[in-house]
C-alpha positions in Angstrom: -64.3 171.2 50.9 -63.6 170.4 47.2 -66.7 168.1 46.3 -64.0 165.7 44.6 -62.2 165.1 47.4 -65.3 164.4 49.3 -66.4 161.8 46.6 -63.1 159.8 46.8 -63.2 159.7 50.6 -66.6 158.2 50.4 -66.3 155.9 47.6 -62.4 154.4 48.3 -63.3 152.1 51.5 -65.9 150.4 49.5 -63.8 149.6 46.6 -61.2 148.4 48.7 -63.6 146.1 50.6 -64.9 144.7 47.4 -61.3 143.6 46.1 -60.1 142.0 49.6 -60.7 138.2 49.5 -63.3 136.9 51.7 -62.0 135.0 54.4 -65.2 133.3 55.2 -65.3 131.7 51.8 -63.3 128.3 51.6 -60.4 127.9 49.2 -60.9 125.8 45.4 -60.4 122.4 45.6 -57.1 121.1 44.3 -57.8 119.6 40.9 -54.6 117.5 40.9 -55.0 115.7 44.0 -58.6 114.8 43.2 -57.5 113.4 39.7 -54.9 111.3 41.6 -57.4 110.1 44.3 -59.8 108.8 41.3 -56.8 107.1 40.0 -56.0 105.3 42.6 -59.7 104.2 43.4 -59.8 103.3 39.7 -56.5 101.2 40.2 -57.8 99.5 43.4 -60.9 98.4 41.8 -59.1 96.9 38.9 -56.8 95.3 41.2 -59.8 93.7 43.0 -61.1 92.2 39.9 -57.7 90.8 38.8 -57.2 89.0 42.3 -61.1 87.8 41.8 -60.5 86.3 38.6 -57.1 84.8 39.7 -58.5 83.1 42.6 -61.8 81.9 40.7 -61.5 78.2 39.7 -60.5 77.5 36.1 -62.0 75.0 33.5 -61.1 71.5 34.2 -59.6 69.2 31.7 -62.8 67.6 30.9 -64.5 71.0 30.1 -61.1 71.4 27.9 -61.8 68.3 26.2 -65.3 69.1 25.4 -64.5 72.7 24.1 -61.7 71.2 21.4 -64.4 69.6 19.5 -65.1 66.5 17.9 -61.2 66.1 16.8 -60.2 65.5 20.6 -61.6 61.8 20.4 -58.9 60.8 17.6 -56.4 62.3 19.8 -57.3 60.9 22.9 -57.0 57.4 21.1 -53.7 58.3 19.9 -52.6 59.1 23.7 -54.0 55.7 24.7 -52.0 53.7 21.7 -48.8 55.8 23.0 -49.1 54.9 26.5 -49.9 51.3 25.8 -46.5 50.7 23.4 -44.6 52.9 25.5 -45.2 50.6 28.5 -44.9 47.8 26.5 -41.5 48.6 25.2 -40.6 49.5 28.6 -41.3 45.9 30.1 -40.1 44.1 26.4 -36.6 45.9 26.4 -35.5 44.8 30.0 -32.0 43.9 30.1 -32.3 40.9 31.9 -34.9 39.6 29.4 -33.1 40.6 26.2 -29.6 39.8 27.0 -29.5 37.0 30.4 -26.4 37.3 32.5 -26.6 33.7 33.5 -27.0 32.7 29.8 -24.0 34.5 28.8 -21.9 33.0 31.7 -22.9 29.3 31.1 -22.3 29.6 26.9 -18.9 31.3 28.4 -18.0 28.2 30.3 -19.1 25.6 27.6 -17.1 27.4 24.8 -13.8 27.1 27.2 -14.6 23.3 27.2 -15.3 23.2 23.7 -18.8 22.0 24.4 -20.5 22.8 21.3 -23.4 20.5 21.2 -24.2 21.3 25.0 -24.2 25.2 23.9 -26.5 24.5 20.9 -28.9 22.8 23.2 -28.8 25.5 25.9 -29.5 28.1 23.1 -32.5 26.0 21.9 -34.1 25.8 25.3 -34.0 29.7 25.8 -36.1 32.0 23.9 -34.2 35.3 24.6 -33.1 37.2 21.8 -29.4 36.7 22.9 -30.1 32.7 22.7 -31.3 33.1 19.1 -28.5 35.1 18.4 -25.9 32.4 20.1 -27.8 29.6 18.0 -27.2 31.1 14.3 -23.4 31.2 15.2 -23.0 28.0 16.7 -24.8 26.0 14.3 -21.8 27.0 12.0 -19.1 26.1 14.3 -17.7 23.4 12.3 -17.1 25.9 9.7 -14.3 28.6 9.7 -14.5 32.0 11.8 -15.7 33.9 8.9 -18.8 32.1 8.6 -19.6 32.3 12.2 -19.2 36.0 12.0 -21.6 36.3 8.8 -24.0 34.4 10.5 -23.7 36.8 13.8 -24.2 39.6 11.4 -27.4 38.2 9.8 -28.9 37.0 12.9 -28.2 40.5 14.5 -29.9 42.3 11.9 -33.2 40.0 12.4 -32.7 40.5 16.3 -32.6 44.3 15.9 -35.8 44.1 13.8 -37.5 42.3 16.2 -36.5 44.7 19.1 -37.5 47.9 17.2 -40.7 46.3 15.8 -43.1 47.8 18.4 -41.5 51.2 18.5 -42.9 52.1 14.8 -46.4 52.5 16.6 -44.8 55.3 18.8 -43.5 57.0 15.5 -47.0 56.8 13.8 -48.6 58.6 16.8 -45.9 61.3 16.7 -46.6 62.1 13.0 -50.4 61.7 13.3 -50.8 63.7 16.7 -49.9 66.9 15.5 -51.7 66.8 11.9 -55.0 66.1 13.7 -54.1 69.3 15.9 -53.3 71.1 13.2 -56.7 70.3 11.6 -58.8 71.2 14.7 -57.1 74.4 14.2 -58.3 74.8 10.9 -61.8 73.7 11.6 -61.8 76.1 14.7 -60.8 78.9 12.4 -63.0 78.0 10.0 -66.1 78.0 12.7 -64.8 81.3 14.0 -64.9 83.1 10.7 -68.4 81.5 9.7 -69.5 83.3 13.1 -68.1 86.6 11.7 -69.9 86.0 8.5 -73.1 85.3 9.7 -73.7 87.6 12.7 -71.2 90.2 12.1 -69.3 89.5 15.1 -66.3 90.9 14.3 -66.1 93.0 17.3 -67.9 91.1 19.9 -65.2 88.5 21.3 -67.4 86.3 23.2 -69.1 85.2 19.7 -65.6 84.3 18.4 -64.2 82.5 21.6 -65.7 79.1 20.6 -64.2 78.7 17.2 -60.8 80.0 18.7 -60.7 78.0 21.9 -61.4 74.9 19.6 -58.8 75.9 17.4 -56.0 76.2 20.2 -57.0 73.5 22.4 -56.5 70.7 19.5 -53.3 72.0 18.6 -52.0 72.2 22.2 -53.4 68.4 22.9 -52.3 67.1 19.7 -48.8 68.3 20.7 -49.3 67.0 24.4 -49.3 63.3 23.1 -46.7 63.9 20.2 -44.0 65.2 22.2 -43.7 62.1 24.8 -44.4 59.7 21.7 -41.1 61.2 19.8 -39.2 60.8 23.4 -40.2 57.4 24.0 -39.7 56.2 20.3 -35.9 57.5 20.3 -35.0 56.2 23.7 -36.5 52.7 23.1 -34.8 52.7 19.9 -31.6 53.8 21.1 -32.0 51.3 24.0 -32.6 48.4 21.2 -29.4 49.4 19.5 -27.4 49.3 22.5 -28.7 46.1 23.5 -27.6 44.5 20.3 -24.4 45.8 20.8 -23.8 44.3 24.0 -25.0 40.9 22.7 -22.5 41.1 19.6 -19.9 42.1 21.9 -20.6 39.0 24.1 -21.2 36.8 21.2 -17.8 37.7 19.4 -16.2 37.2 23.1 -17.6 33.5 23.0 -16.7 32.7 19.3 -13.2 33.7 20.1 -12.9 31.8 23.2 -14.6 28.4 21.3 -11.8 29.0 18.5 -9.1 28.9 21.0 -10.7 25.7 22.7 -11.0 24.1 19.2 -7.4 24.7 18.5 -6.1 23.4 21.5 -8.3 20.2 21.6 -10.9 20.7 23.9 -14.2 18.8 24.2 -12.4 16.1 22.5 
């Protein structure tokens, strides 16, 4: 037998067995699936941390106030002034107090009868702004209609000034509160940059948090005081003007009735 043929017959089975895969060895793990499972685990951990942070109680209003720095005290004082004058204007600008309907009806009846002296006495006994407005007109009843209308205009300007007088503190609070908040922003940023300069904390946000928190909190609280103050100022100012318009219309109607009664000889 040929020696070469004999050698091939002996070697080929061993070579085939070496190239065949071993059925007992486990297949290599799937790398993409392992990465996906690791990513899912990380996402679950992040979600759990976010849920824990969301359910944790946040800082109280007192803690925010302390974090805002010393400028929170003047802002608090502005809020007290704003609330006090807003309540005062709400009480003082009641229509029943400024423009009593009973007085208007009574003066109209006296004007129809031409009883000027009784109408003057009635206005002197009343302390409402409408009574002061009518008193200035009735005291010139013996003059012509132009004199009474001029008196009405002069008295109306004085009454409007009195009605608007206590609206000015609201305007002052609306101007000062944002400025105090802006000052707190400046001082907070100065504090934050001072921390950076002293300790090199540009990359450490926990050391910058105090100054930045003070800067933002004072601005927020200043705006929280200023916005209601502006709204109340314009509401009460507009209400004063509307009440004056109603009183002037009623006064002109009473004067017209009084002149008509005078021409017809009523009250004589």
